[in-house]
PQR file of N, CA, C, O and H, with PARSE charges and radii, in Angstrom:
ATOM      1  N   UNK A   1     -16.837   9.122  -6.181 -0.4000 1.5000
ATOM      2  CA  UNK A   1     -17.203   9.170  -4.770 -0.0000 2.0000
ATOM      3  C   UNK A   1     -18.679   8.852  -4.569  0.5500 1.7000
ATOM      4  O   UNK A   1     -19.100   8.502  -3.466 -0.5500 1.4000
ATOM      5  N   UNK A   2     -19.468   8.974  -5.647 -0.4000 1.5000
ATOM      6  CA  UNK A   2     -20.899   8.710  -5.520 -0.0000 2.0000
ATOM      7  C   UNK A   2     -21.239   7.243  -5.787  0.5500 1.7000
ATOM      8  O   UNK A   2     -22.396   6.850  -5.638 -0.5500 1.4000
ATOM      9  H   UNK A   2     -19.126   9.258  -6.542  0.4000 1.0000
ATOM     10  N   UNK A   3     -20.257   6.426  -6.180 -0.4000 1.5000
ATOM     11  CA  UNK A   3     -20.526   5.028  -6.478 -0.0000 2.0000
ATOM     12  C   UNK A   3     -20.867   4.270  -5.203  0.5500 1.7000
ATOM     13  O   UNK A   3     -20.395   4.598  -4.114 -0.5500 1.4000
ATOM     14  H   UNK A   3     -19.317   6.746  -6.301  0.4000 1.0000
ATOM     15  N   UNK A   4     -21.718   3.225  -5.374 -0.4000 1.5000
ATOM     16  CA  UNK A   4     -22.074   2.450  -4.179 -0.0000 2.0000
ATOM     17  C   UNK A   4     -20.909   1.541  -3.769  0.5500 1.7000
ATOM     18  O   UNK A   4     -19.975   1.313  -4.539 -0.5500 1.4000
ATOM     19  H   UNK A   4     -22.102   2.959  -6.259  0.4000 1.0000
ATOM     20  N   UNK A   5     -20.990   1.043  -2.568 -0.4000 1.5000
ATOM     21  CA  UNK A   5     -19.895   0.275  -1.977 -0.0000 2.0000
ATOM     22  C   UNK A   5     -19.611  -1.008  -2.764  0.5500 1.7000
ATOM     23  O   UNK A   5     -18.448  -1.372  -2.941 -0.5500 1.4000
ATOM     24  H   UNK A   5     -21.749   1.228  -1.943  0.4000 1.0000
ATOM     25  N   UNK A   6     -20.637  -1.688  -3.232 -0.4000 1.5000
ATOM     26  CA  UNK A   6     -20.438  -2.921  -4.007 -0.0000 2.0000
ATOM     27  C   UNK A   6     -19.644  -2.664  -5.283  0.5500 1.7000
ATOM     28  O   UNK A   6     -18.762  -3.444  -5.643 -0.5500 1.4000
ATOM     29  H   UNK A   6     -21.582  -1.393  -3.089  0.4000 1.0000
ATOM     30  N   UNK A   7     -19.961  -1.574  -5.960 -0.4000 1.5000
ATOM     31  CA  UNK A   7     -19.233  -1.228  -7.179 -0.0000 2.0000
ATOM     32  C   UNK A   7     -17.752  -1.016  -6.878  0.5500 1.7000
ATOM     33  O   UNK A   7     -16.889  -1.518  -7.599 -0.5500 1.4000
ATOM     34  H   UNK A   7     -20.677  -0.941  -5.668  0.4000 1.0000
ATOM     35  N   UNK A   8     -17.463  -0.282  -5.824 -0.4000 1.5000
ATOM     36  CA  UNK A   8     -16.080  -0.002  -5.440 -0.0000 2.0000
ATOM     37  C   UNK A   8     -15.355  -1.288  -5.065  0.5500 1.7000
ATOM     38  O   UNK A   8     -14.200  -1.476  -5.448 -0.5500 1.4000
ATOM     39  H   UNK A   8     -18.164   0.125  -5.238  0.4000 1.0000
ATOM     40  N   UNK A   9     -16.009  -2.172  -4.327 -0.4000 1.5000
ATOM     41  CA  UNK A   9     -15.387  -3.437  -3.940 -0.0000 2.0000
ATOM     42  C   UNK A   9     -15.122  -4.322  -5.152  0.5500 1.7000
ATOM     43  O   UNK A   9     -14.067  -4.951  -5.234 -0.5500 1.4000
ATOM     44  H   UNK A   9     -16.948  -2.019  -4.016  0.4000 1.0000
ATOM     45  N   UNK A  10     -16.054  -4.381  -6.088 -0.4000 1.5000
ATOM     46  CA  UNK A  10     -15.850  -5.160  -7.316 -0.0000 2.0000
ATOM     47  C   UNK A  10     -14.703  -4.591  -8.140  0.5500 1.7000
ATOM     48  O   UNK A  10     -13.897  -5.336  -8.696 -0.5500 1.4000
ATOM     49  H   UNK A  10     -16.911  -3.870  -6.021  0.4000 1.0000
ATOM     50  N   UNK A  11     -14.637  -3.283  -8.212 -0.4000 1.5000
ATOM     51  CA  UNK A  11     -13.562  -2.620  -8.945 -0.0000 2.0000
ATOM     52  C   UNK A  11     -12.205  -2.940  -8.313  0.5500 1.7000
ATOM     53  O   UNK A  11     -11.238  -3.224  -9.020 -0.5500 1.4000
ATOM     54  H   UNK A  11     -15.292  -2.678  -7.760  0.4000 1.0000
ATOM     55  N   UNK A  12     -12.142  -2.894  -7.015 -0.4000 1.5000
ATOM     56  CA  UNK A  12     -10.913  -3.218  -6.283 -0.0000 2.0000
ATOM     57  C   UNK A  12     -10.501  -4.659  -6.554  0.5500 1.7000
ATOM     58  O   UNK A  12      -9.328  -4.931  -6.813 -0.5500 1.4000
ATOM     59  H   UNK A  12     -12.927  -2.663  -6.441  0.4000 1.0000
ATOM     60  N   UNK A  13     -11.452  -5.579  -6.498 -0.4000 1.5000
ATOM     61  CA  UNK A  13     -11.159  -6.992  -6.754 -0.0000 2.0000
ATOM     62  C   UNK A  13     -10.678  -7.215  -8.185  0.5500 1.7000
ATOM     63  O   UNK A  13      -9.778  -8.020  -8.425 -0.5500 1.4000
ATOM     64  H   UNK A  13     -12.404  -5.358  -6.289  0.4000 1.0000
ATOM     65  N   UNK A  14     -11.275  -6.506  -9.124 -0.4000 1.5000
ATOM     66  CA  UNK A  14     -10.836  -6.615 -10.517 -0.0000 2.0000
ATOM     67  C   UNK A  14      -9.393  -6.142 -10.679  0.5500 1.7000
ATOM     68  O   UNK A  14      -8.608  -6.770 -11.390 -0.5500 1.4000
ATOM     69  H   UNK A  14     -12.006  -5.853  -8.929  0.4000 1.0000
ATOM     70  N   UNK A  15      -9.049  -5.054 -10.030 -0.4000 1.5000
ATOM     71  CA  UNK A  15      -7.672  -4.557 -10.101 -0.0000 2.0000
ATOM     72  C   UNK A  15      -6.681  -5.553  -9.502  0.5500 1.7000
ATOM     73  O   UNK A  15      -5.596  -5.762 -10.044 -0.5500 1.4000
ATOM     74  H   UNK A  15      -9.686  -4.545  -9.453  0.4000 1.0000
ATOM     75  N   UNK A  16      -7.055  -6.150  -8.407 -0.4000 1.5000
ATOM     76  CA  UNK A  16      -6.187  -7.153  -7.779 -0.0000 2.0000
ATOM     77  C   UNK A  16      -6.015  -8.356  -8.707  0.5500 1.7000
ATOM     78  O   UNK A  16      -4.905  -8.867  -8.855 -0.5500 1.4000
ATOM     79  H   UNK A  16      -7.937  -5.981  -7.967  0.4000 1.0000
ATOM     80  N   UNK A  17      -7.099  -8.809  -9.329 -0.4000 1.5000
ATOM     81  CA  UNK A  17      -7.017  -9.930 -10.262 -0.0000 2.0000
ATOM     82  C   UNK A  17      -6.114  -9.615 -11.447  0.5500 1.7000
ATOM     83  O   UNK A  17      -5.341 -10.465 -11.890 -0.5500 1.4000
ATOM     84  H   UNK A  17      -8.001  -8.394  -9.209  0.4000 1.0000
ATOM     85  N   UNK A  18      -6.212  -8.411 -11.951 -0.4000 1.5000
ATOM     86  CA  UNK A  18      -5.346  -8.011 -13.064 -0.0000 2.0000
ATOM     87  C   UNK A  18      -3.890  -8.061 -12.627  0.5500 1.7000
ATOM     88  O   UNK A  18      -3.045  -8.601 -13.341 -0.5500 1.4000
ATOM     89  H   UNK A  18      -6.839  -7.721 -11.591  0.4000 1.0000
ATOM     90  N   UNK A  19      -3.600  -7.514 -11.483 -0.4000 1.5000
ATOM     91  CA  UNK A  19      -2.230  -7.487 -10.969 -0.0000 2.0000
ATOM     92  C   UNK A  19      -1.679  -8.903 -10.775  0.5500 1.7000
ATOM     93  O   UNK A  19      -0.502  -9.155 -11.034 -0.5500 1.4000
ATOM     94  H   UNK A  19      -4.287  -7.076 -10.903  0.4000 1.0000
ATOM     95  N   UNK A  20      -2.521  -9.814 -10.323 -0.4000 1.5000
ATOM     96  CA  UNK A  20      -2.080 -11.180 -10.048 -0.0000 2.0000
ATOM     97  C   UNK A  20      -2.005 -12.057 -11.295  0.5500 1.7000
ATOM     98  O   UNK A  20      -1.184 -12.972 -11.346 -0.5500 1.4000
ATOM     99  H   UNK A  20      -3.477  -9.610 -10.113  0.4000 1.0000
ATOM    100  N   UNK A  21      -2.838 -11.801 -12.297 -0.4000 1.5000
ATOM    101  CA  UNK A  21      -2.965 -12.721 -13.421 -0.0000 2.0000
ATOM    102  C   UNK A  21      -2.346 -12.237 -14.730  0.5500 1.7000
ATOM    103  O   UNK A  21      -2.093 -13.043 -15.625 -0.5500 1.4000
ATOM    104  H   UNK A  21      -3.505 -11.058 -12.256  0.4000 1.0000
ATOM    105  N   UNK A  22      -2.104 -10.956 -14.852 -0.4000 1.5000
ATOM    106  CA  UNK A  22      -1.555 -10.423 -16.101 -0.0000 2.0000
ATOM    107  C   UNK A  22      -0.060 -10.207 -15.925  0.5500 1.7000
ATOM    108  O   UNK A  22       0.394  -9.602 -14.953 -0.5500 1.4000
ATOM    109  H   UNK A  22      -2.310 -10.301 -14.125  0.4000 1.0000
ATOM    110  N   UNK A  23       0.694 -10.720 -16.897 -0.4000 1.5000
ATOM    111  CA  UNK A  23       2.153 -10.633 -16.870 -0.0000 2.0000
ATOM    112  C   UNK A  23       2.644 -10.118 -18.216  0.5500 1.7000
ATOM    113  O   UNK A  23       1.862  -9.908 -19.144 -0.5500 1.4000
ATOM    114  H   UNK A  23       0.326 -11.211 -17.687  0.4000 1.0000
ATOM    115  N   UNK A  24       3.942  -9.922 -18.301 -0.4000 1.5000
ATOM    116  CA  UNK A  24       4.554  -9.591 -19.573 -0.0000 2.0000
ATOM    117  C   UNK A  24       5.021 -10.880 -20.232  0.5500 1.7000
ATOM    118  O   UNK A  24       5.573 -11.758 -19.569 -0.5500 1.4000
ATOM    119  H   UNK A  24       4.577 -10.093 -17.548  0.4000 1.0000
ATOM    120  N   UNK A  25       4.801 -10.992 -21.530 -0.4000 1.5000
ATOM    121  CA  UNK A  25       5.260 -12.144 -22.304 -0.0000 2.0000
ATOM    122  C   UNK A  25       6.780 -12.239 -22.181  0.5500 1.7000
ATOM    123  O   UNK A  25       7.485 -11.240 -22.319 -0.5500 1.4000
ATOM    124  H   UNK A  25       4.353 -10.279 -22.069  0.4000 1.0000
ATOM    125  N   UNK A  26       7.268 -13.432 -21.924 -0.4000 1.5000
ATOM    126  CA  UNK A  26       8.715 -13.625 -21.778 -0.0000 2.0000
ATOM    127  C   UNK A  26       9.461 -13.475 -23.095  0.5500 1.7000
ATOM    128  O   UNK A  26      10.685 -13.342 -23.104 -0.5500 1.4000
ATOM    129  H   UNK A  26       6.695 -14.243 -21.811  0.4000 1.0000
ATOM    130  N   UNK A  27       8.735 -13.496 -24.204 -0.4000 1.5000
ATOM    131  CA  UNK A  27       9.363 -13.384 -25.516 -0.0000 2.0000
ATOM    132  C   UNK A  27       9.344 -11.954 -26.053  0.5500 1.7000
ATOM    133  O   UNK A  27      10.386 -11.412 -26.420 -0.5500 1.4000
ATOM    134  H   UNK A  27       7.741 -13.605 -24.196  0.4000 1.0000
ATOM    135  N   UNK A  28       8.161 -11.348 -26.097 -0.4000 1.5000
ATOM    136  CA  UNK A  28       8.025 -10.032 -26.747 -0.0000 2.0000
ATOM    137  C   UNK A  28       7.694  -8.895 -25.780  0.5500 1.7000
ATOM    138  O   UNK A  28       7.711  -7.726 -26.166 -0.5500 1.4000
ATOM    139  H   UNK A  28       7.314 -11.788 -25.799  0.4000 1.0000
ATOM    140  N   UNK A  29       7.398  -9.230 -24.547 -0.4000 1.5000
ATOM    141  CA  UNK A  29       7.072  -8.263 -23.486 -0.0000 2.0000
ATOM    142  C   UNK A  29       5.703  -7.614 -23.648  0.5500 1.7000
ATOM    143  O   UNK A  29       5.425  -6.578 -23.045 -0.5500 1.4000
ATOM    144  H   UNK A  29       7.384 -10.179 -24.233  0.4000 1.0000
ATOM    145  N   UNK A  30       4.851  -8.227 -24.464 -0.4000 1.5000
ATOM    146  CA  UNK A  30       3.467  -7.791 -24.554 -0.0000 2.0000
ATOM    147  C   UNK A  30       2.736  -8.304 -23.315  0.5500 1.7000
ATOM    148  O   UNK A  30       3.315  -9.046 -22.521 -0.5500 1.4000
ATOM    149  H   UNK A  30       5.077  -9.069 -24.954  0.4000 1.0000
ATOM    150  N   UNK A  31       1.495  -7.924 -23.143 -0.4000 1.5000
ATOM    151  CA  UNK A  31       0.720  -8.390 -22.001 -0.0000 2.0000
ATOM    152  C   UNK A  31       0.129  -9.771 -22.277  0.5500 1.7000
ATOM    153  O   UNK A  31      -0.278 -10.068 -23.401 -0.5500 1.4000
ATOM    154  H   UNK A  31       1.025  -7.321 -23.788  0.4000 1.0000
ATOM    155  N   UNK A  32       0.085 -10.605 -21.248 -0.4000 1.5000
ATOM    156  CA  UNK A  32      -0.518 -11.923 -21.370 -0.0000 2.0000
ATOM    157  C   UNK A  32      -1.118 -12.347 -20.041  0.5500 1.7000
ATOM    158  O   UNK A  32      -0.637 -11.967 -18.974 -0.5500 1.4000
ATOM    159  H   UNK A  32       0.416 -10.364 -20.336  0.4000 1.0000
ATOM    160  N   UNK A  33      -2.174 -13.138 -20.126 -0.4000 1.5000
ATOM    161  CA  UNK A  33      -2.739 -13.741 -18.923 -0.0000 2.0000
ATOM    162  C   UNK A  33      -2.556 -15.253 -18.954  0.5500 1.7000
ATOM    163  O   UNK A  33      -3.178 -15.975 -18.174 -0.5500 1.4000
ATOM    164  H   UNK A  33      -2.565 -13.447 -20.993  0.4000 1.0000
ATOM    165  N   UNK A  34      -1.712 -15.724 -19.844 -0.4000 1.5000
ATOM    166  CA  UNK A  34      -1.428 -17.145 -19.975 -0.0000 2.0000
ATOM    167  C   UNK A  34      -0.564 -17.631 -18.819  0.5500 1.7000
ATOM    168  O   UNK A  34       0.341 -16.929 -18.368 -0.5500 1.4000
ATOM    169  H   UNK A  34      -1.206 -15.137 -20.477  0.4000 1.0000
ATOM    170  N   UNK A  35      -0.849 -18.826 -18.351 -0.4000 1.5000
ATOM    171  CA  UNK A  35      -0.033 -19.426 -17.290 -0.0000 2.0000
ATOM    172  C   UNK A  35       1.375 -19.738 -17.781  0.5500 1.7000
ATOM    173  O   UNK A  35       2.307 -19.826 -16.982 -0.5500 1.4000
ATOM    174  H   UNK A  35      -1.584 -19.396 -18.717  0.4000 1.0000
ATOM    175  N   UNK A  36       1.533 -19.904 -19.089 -0.4000 1.5000
ATOM    176  CA  UNK A  36       2.837 -20.203 -19.670 -0.0000 2.0000
ATOM    177  C   UNK A  36       3.705 -18.958 -19.782  0.5500 1.7000
ATOM    178  O   UNK A  36       4.892 -19.051 -20.095 -0.5500 1.4000
ATOM    179  H   UNK A  36       0.776 -19.832 -19.738  0.4000 1.0000
ATOM    180  N   UNK A  37       3.124 -17.805 -19.528 -0.4000 1.5000
ATOM    181  CA  UNK A  37       3.795 -16.513 -19.599 -0.0000 2.0000
ATOM    182  C   UNK A  37       4.333 -16.197 -20.994  0.5500 1.7000
ATOM    183  O   UNK A  37       5.304 -15.458 -21.151 -0.5500 1.4000
ATOM    184  H   UNK A  37       2.160 -17.730 -19.273  0.4000 1.0000
ATOM    185  N   UNK A  38       3.674 -16.777 -22.002 -0.4000 1.5000
ATOM    186  CA  UNK A  38       3.944 -16.460 -23.399 -0.0000 2.0000
ATOM    187  C   UNK A  38       2.610 -16.003 -23.987  0.5500 1.7000
ATOM    188  O   UNK A  38       1.591 -16.663 -23.787 -0.5500 1.4000
ATOM    189  H   UNK A  38       2.885 -17.378 -21.874  0.4000 1.0000
ATOM    190  N   UNK A  39       2.603 -14.897 -24.700 -0.4000 1.5000
ATOM    191  CA  UNK A  39       1.346 -14.358 -25.231 -0.0000 2.0000
ATOM    192  C   UNK A  39       0.817 -15.217 -26.381  0.5500 1.7000
ATOM    193  O   UNK A  39       1.532 -16.055 -26.931 -0.5500 1.4000
ATOM    194  H   UNK A  39       3.431 -14.360 -24.863  0.4000 1.0000
ATOM    195  N   UNK A  40      -0.433 -14.993 -26.727 -0.4000 1.5000
ATOM    196  CA  UNK A  40      -1.075 -15.749 -27.805 -0.0000 2.0000
ATOM    197  C   UNK A  40      -0.408 -15.509 -29.150  0.5500 1.7000
ATOM    198  O   UNK A  40      -0.413 -16.388 -30.011 -0.5500 1.4000
ATOM    199  H   UNK A  40      -1.014 -14.313 -26.281  0.4000 1.0000
ATOM    200  N   UNK A  41       0.156 -14.346 -29.333 -0.4000 1.5000
ATOM    201  CA  UNK A  41       0.833 -14.048 -30.599 -0.0000 2.0000
ATOM    202  C   UNK A  41       2.101 -14.884 -30.726  0.5500 1.7000
ATOM    203  O   UNK A  41       2.336 -15.505 -31.763 -0.5500 1.4000
ATOM    204  H   UNK A  41       0.160 -13.632 -28.633  0.4000 1.0000
ATOM    205  N   UNK A  42       2.913 -14.902 -29.685 -0.4000 1.5000
ATOM    206  CA  UNK A  42       4.183 -15.638 -29.738 -0.0000 2.0000
ATOM    207  C   UNK A  42       3.992 -17.144 -29.774  0.5500 1.7000
ATOM    208  O   UNK A  42       4.815 -17.857 -30.348 -0.5500 1.4000
ATOM    209  H   UNK A  42       2.722 -14.398 -28.843  0.4000 1.0000
ATOM    210  N   UNK A  43       2.933 -17.632 -29.178 -0.4000 1.5000
ATOM    211  CA  UNK A  43       2.713 -19.068 -29.112 -0.0000 2.0000
ATOM    212  C   UNK A  43       2.067 -19.623 -30.390  0.5500 1.7000
ATOM    213  O   UNK A  43       2.055 -20.836 -30.601 -0.5500 1.4000
ATOM    214  H   UNK A  43       2.265 -17.052 -28.711  0.4000 1.0000
ATOM    215  N   UNK A  44       1.538 -18.748 -31.233 -0.4000 1.5000
ATOM    216  CA  UNK A  44       0.835 -19.154 -32.452 -0.0000 2.0000
ATOM    217  C   UNK A  44       1.829 -19.688 -33.486  0.5500 1.7000
ATOM    218  O   UNK A  44       2.665 -18.939 -33.991 -0.5500 1.4000
ATOM    219  H   UNK A  44       1.549 -17.763 -31.062  0.4000 1.0000
ATOM    220  N   UNK A  45       1.738 -20.971 -33.797 -0.4000 1.5000
ATOM    221  CA  UNK A  45       2.655 -21.626 -34.741 -0.0000 2.0000
ATOM    222  C   UNK A  45       2.442 -21.163 -36.186  0.5500 1.7000
ATOM    223  O   UNK A  45       3.320 -21.364 -37.025 -0.5500 1.4000
ATOM    224  H   UNK A  45       1.059 -21.580 -33.386  0.4000 1.0000
ATOM    225  N   UNK A  46       1.301 -20.552 -36.490 -0.4000 1.5000
ATOM    226  CA  UNK A  46       1.002 -20.106 -37.847 -0.0000 2.0000
ATOM    227  C   UNK A  46       1.703 -18.801 -38.199  0.5500 1.7000
ATOM    228  O   UNK A  46       1.701 -18.386 -39.358 -0.5500 1.4000
ATOM    229  H   UNK A  46       0.588 -20.388 -35.808  0.4000 1.0000
ATOM    230  N   UNK A  47       2.296 -18.160 -37.216 -0.4000 1.5000
ATOM    231  CA  UNK A  47       2.937 -16.861 -37.451 -0.0000 2.0000
ATOM    232  C   UNK A  47       4.301 -17.018 -38.088  0.5500 1.7000
ATOM    233  O   UNK A  47       5.005 -18.004 -37.871 -0.5500 1.4000
ATOM    234  H   UNK A  47       2.298 -18.498 -36.275  0.4000 1.0000
ATOM    235  N   UNK A  48       4.655 -16.015 -38.882 -0.4000 1.5000
ATOM    236  CA  UNK A  48       5.982 -15.967 -39.494 -0.0000 2.0000
ATOM    237  C   UNK A  48       6.977 -15.531 -38.420  0.5500 1.7000
ATOM    238  O   UNK A  48       6.923 -14.400 -37.939 -0.5500 1.4000
ATOM    239  H   UNK A  48       4.083 -15.214 -39.058  0.4000 1.0000
ATOM    240  N   UNK A  49       7.876 -16.426 -38.053 -0.4000 1.5000
ATOM    241  CA  UNK A  49       8.849 -16.155 -36.981 -0.0000 2.0000
ATOM    242  C   UNK A  49      10.058 -15.365 -37.476  0.5500 1.7000
ATOM    243  O   UNK A  49      10.930 -15.009 -36.684 -0.5500 1.4000
ATOM    244  H   UNK A  49       7.920 -17.346 -38.444  0.4000 1.0000
ATOM    245  N   UNK A  50      10.117 -15.089 -38.785 -0.4000 1.5000
ATOM    246  CA  UNK A  50      11.251 -14.377 -39.369 -0.0000 2.0000
ATOM    247  C   UNK A  50      11.027 -12.872 -39.478  0.5500 1.7000
ATOM    248  O   UNK A  50      11.934 -12.136 -39.866 -0.5500 1.4000
ATOM    249  H   UNK A  50       9.409 -15.378 -39.429  0.4000 1.0000
ATOM    250  N   UNK A  51       9.836 -12.417 -39.141 -0.4000 1.5000
ATOM    251  CA  UNK A  51       9.492 -10.999 -39.255 -0.0000 2.0000
ATOM    252  C   UNK A  51       8.950 -10.522 -37.908  0.5500 1.7000
ATOM    253  O   UNK A  51       8.165 -11.222 -37.268 -0.5500 1.4000
ATOM    254  H   UNK A  51       9.099 -13.016 -38.825  0.4000 1.0000
ATOM    255  N   UNK A  52       9.368  -9.336 -37.481 -0.4000 1.5000
ATOM    256  CA  UNK A  52       8.818  -8.763 -36.252 -0.0000 2.0000
ATOM    257  C   UNK A  52       8.103  -7.458 -36.582  0.5500 1.7000
ATOM    258  O   UNK A  52       8.390  -6.816 -37.593 -0.5500 1.4000
ATOM    259  H   UNK A  52      10.006  -8.767 -38.000  0.4000 1.0000
ATOM    260  N   UNK A  53       7.198  -7.089 -35.743 -0.4000 1.5000
ATOM    261  CA  UNK A  53       6.470  -5.836 -35.867 -0.0000 2.0000
ATOM    262  C   UNK A  53       6.726  -5.039 -34.595  0.5500 1.7000
ATOM    263  O   UNK A  53       6.412  -5.499 -33.497 -0.5500 1.4000
ATOM    264  H   UNK A  53       6.965  -7.610 -34.923  0.4000 1.0000
ATOM    265  N   UNK A  54       7.280  -3.875 -34.735 -0.4000 1.5000
ATOM    266  CA  UNK A  54       7.590  -3.028 -33.588 -0.0000 2.0000
ATOM    267  C   UNK A  54       6.526  -1.942 -33.494  0.5500 1.7000
ATOM    268  O   UNK A  54       6.270  -1.227 -34.462 -0.5500 1.4000
ATOM    269  H   UNK A  54       7.535  -3.501 -35.627  0.4000 1.0000
ATOM    270  N   UNK A  55       5.911  -1.826 -32.323 -0.4000 1.5000
ATOM    271  CA  UNK A  55       4.892  -0.797 -32.098 -0.0000 2.0000
ATOM    272  C   UNK A  55       5.285   0.037 -30.891  0.5500 1.7000
ATOM    273  O   UNK A  55       6.049  -0.403 -30.032 -0.5500 1.4000
ATOM    274  H   UNK A  55       6.119  -2.408 -31.536  0.4000 1.0000
ATOM    275  N   UNK A  56       4.759   1.225 -30.845 -0.4000 1.5000
ATOM    276  CA  UNK A  56       5.072   2.113 -29.725 -0.0000 2.0000
ATOM    277  C   UNK A  56       4.184   1.840 -28.517  0.5500 1.7000
ATOM    278  O   UNK A  56       4.650   1.849 -27.378 -0.5500 1.4000
ATOM    279  H   UNK A  56       4.138   1.582 -31.543  0.4000 1.0000
ATOM    280  N   UNK A  57       2.925   1.602 -28.769 -0.4000 1.5000
ATOM    281  CA  UNK A  57       1.963   1.434 -27.686 -0.0000 2.0000
ATOM    282  C   UNK A  57       1.231   0.098 -27.818  0.5500 1.7000
ATOM    283  O   UNK A  57       1.077  -0.427 -28.921 -0.5500 1.4000
ATOM    284  H   UNK A  57       2.546   1.595 -29.695  0.4000 1.0000
ATOM    285  N   UNK A  58       0.786  -0.440 -26.699 -0.4000 1.5000
ATOM    286  CA  UNK A  58       0.050  -1.705 -26.707 -0.0000 2.0000
ATOM    287  C   UNK A  58      -1.220  -1.591 -27.546  0.5500 1.7000
ATOM    288  O   UNK A  58      -1.592  -2.548 -28.224 -0.5500 1.4000
ATOM    289  H   UNK A  58       0.911  -0.013 -25.803  0.4000 1.0000
ATOM    290  N   UNK A  59      -1.888  -0.447 -27.514 -0.4000 1.5000
ATOM    291  CA  UNK A  59      -3.096  -0.274 -28.319 -0.0000 2.0000
ATOM    292  C   UNK A  59      -2.800  -0.356 -29.809  0.5500 1.7000
ATOM    293  O   UNK A  59      -3.662  -0.771 -30.584 -0.5500 1.4000
ATOM    294  H   UNK A  59      -1.586   0.331 -26.962  0.4000 1.0000
ATOM    295  N   UNK A  60      -1.588   0.034 -30.227 -0.4000 1.5000
ATOM    296  CA  UNK A  60      -1.190  -0.123 -31.624 -0.0000 2.0000
ATOM    297  C   UNK A  60      -1.155  -1.607 -31.996  0.5500 1.7000
ATOM    298  O   UNK A  60      -1.592  -1.999 -33.078 -0.5500 1.4000
ATOM    299  H   UNK A  60      -0.888   0.371 -29.597  0.4000 1.0000
ATOM    300  N   UNK A  61      -0.638  -2.409 -31.096 -0.4000 1.5000
ATOM    301  CA  UNK A  61      -0.601  -3.853 -31.310 -0.0000 2.0000
ATOM    302  C   UNK A  61      -2.007  -4.405 -31.485  0.5500 1.7000
ATOM    303  O   UNK A  61      -2.256  -5.193 -32.397 -0.5500 1.4000
ATOM    304  H   UNK A  61      -0.283  -2.091 -30.217  0.4000 1.0000
ATOM    305  N   UNK A  62      -2.914  -4.002 -30.630 -0.4000 1.5000
ATOM    306  CA  UNK A  62      -4.290  -4.480 -30.725 -0.0000 2.0000
ATOM    307  C   UNK A  62      -4.939  -4.070 -32.040  0.5500 1.7000
ATOM    308  O   UNK A  62      -5.685  -4.848 -32.636 -0.5500 1.4000
ATOM    309  H   UNK A  62      -2.712  -3.362 -29.889  0.4000 1.0000
ATOM    310  N   UNK A  63      -4.659  -2.860 -32.491 -0.4000 1.5000
ATOM    311  CA  UNK A  63      -5.214  -2.388 -33.757 -0.0000 2.0000
ATOM    312  C   UNK A  63      -4.710  -3.244 -34.912  0.5500 1.7000
ATOM    313  O   UNK A  63      -5.488  -3.651 -35.775 -0.5500 1.4000
ATOM    314  H   UNK A  63      -4.054  -2.229 -32.007  0.4000 1.0000
ATOM    315  N   UNK A  64      -3.428  -3.510 -34.928 -0.4000 1.5000
ATOM    316  CA  UNK A  64      -2.843  -4.330 -35.987 -0.0000 2.0000
ATOM    317  C   UNK A  64      -3.408  -5.750 -35.924  0.5500 1.7000
ATOM    318  O   UNK A  64      -3.752  -6.322 -36.959 -0.5500 1.4000
ATOM    319  H   UNK A  64      -2.795  -3.179 -34.227  0.4000 1.0000
ATOM    320  N   UNK A  65      -3.506  -6.315 -34.736 -0.4000 1.5000
ATOM    321  CA  UNK A  65      -4.061  -7.665 -34.573 -0.0000 2.0000
ATOM    322  C   UNK A  65      -5.502  -7.734 -35.049  0.5500 1.7000
ATOM    323  O   UNK A  65      -5.890  -8.685 -35.726 -0.5500 1.4000
ATOM    324  H   UNK A  65      -3.227  -5.850 -33.896  0.4000 1.0000
ATOM    325  N   UNK A  66      -6.286  -6.742 -34.703 -0.4000 1.5000
ATOM    326  CA  UNK A  66      -7.704  -6.738 -35.105 -0.0000 2.0000
ATOM    327  C   UNK A  66      -7.877  -6.567 -36.594  0.5500 1.7000
ATOM    328  O   UNK A  66      -8.911  -6.959 -37.135 -0.5500 1.4000
ATOM    329  H   UNK A  66      -5.970  -5.969 -34.153  0.4000 1.0000
ATOM    330  N   UNK A  67      -6.895  -5.991 -37.281 -0.4000 1.5000
ATOM    331  CA  UNK A  67      -7.012  -5.832 -38.734 -0.0000 2.0000
ATOM    332  C   UNK A  67      -6.885  -7.185 -39.432  0.5500 1.7000
ATOM    333  O   UNK A  67      -7.456  -7.385 -40.504 -0.5500 1.4000
ATOM    334  H   UNK A  67      -6.055  -5.673 -36.841  0.4000 1.0000
ATOM    335  N   UNK A  68      -6.140  -8.115 -38.831 -0.4000 1.5000
ATOM    336  CA  UNK A  68      -5.989  -9.452 -39.399 -0.0000 2.0000
ATOM    337  C   UNK A  68      -5.072  -9.556 -40.594  0.5500 1.7000
ATOM    338  O   UNK A  68      -5.018 -10.611 -41.226 -0.5500 1.4000
ATOM    339  H   UNK A  68      -5.676  -7.953 -37.960  0.4000 1.0000
ATOM    340  N   UNK A  69      -4.346  -8.499 -40.932 -0.4000 1.5000
ATOM    341  CA  UNK A  69      -3.519  -8.534 -42.136 -0.0000 2.0000
ATOM    342  C   UNK A  69      -2.052  -8.842 -41.847  0.5500 1.7000
ATOM    343  O   UNK A  69      -1.317  -9.198 -42.768 -0.5500 1.4000
ATOM    344  H   UNK A  69      -4.391  -7.642 -40.419  0.4000 1.0000
ATOM    345  N   UNK A  70      -1.612  -8.717 -40.620 -0.4000 1.5000
ATOM    346  CA  UNK A  70      -0.214  -8.950 -40.286 -0.0000 2.0000
ATOM    347  C   UNK A  70      -0.073 -10.300 -39.613  0.5500 1.7000
ATOM    348  O   UNK A  70      -0.697 -10.554 -38.582 -0.5500 1.4000
ATOM    349  H   UNK A  70      -2.209  -8.428 -39.872  0.4000 1.0000
ATOM    350  N   UNK A  71       0.738 -11.157 -40.185 -0.4000 1.5000
ATOM    351  CA  UNK A  71       0.920 -12.493 -39.612 -0.0000 2.0000
ATOM    352  C   UNK A  71       2.347 -12.680 -39.132  0.5500 1.7000
ATOM    353  O   UNK A  71       2.690 -13.745 -38.619 -0.5500 1.4000
ATOM    354  H   UNK A  71       1.245 -10.950 -41.022  0.4000 1.0000
TER
END
């Protein structure tokens, strides 16, 4: 409530942009901002398409991706 008006307006605009631009991947249902509606993981041709990784939370996915060991 103590934030200035510009901060609140920018925050509101950011939320609207997220709502308009972020979708679920049509393949794995992860989050994506791609116009193709396929996430960067699914579109990557270097990935092994015969193995899947199941995670409970989106942050788990990010942790695994940042480790660089799962392809």
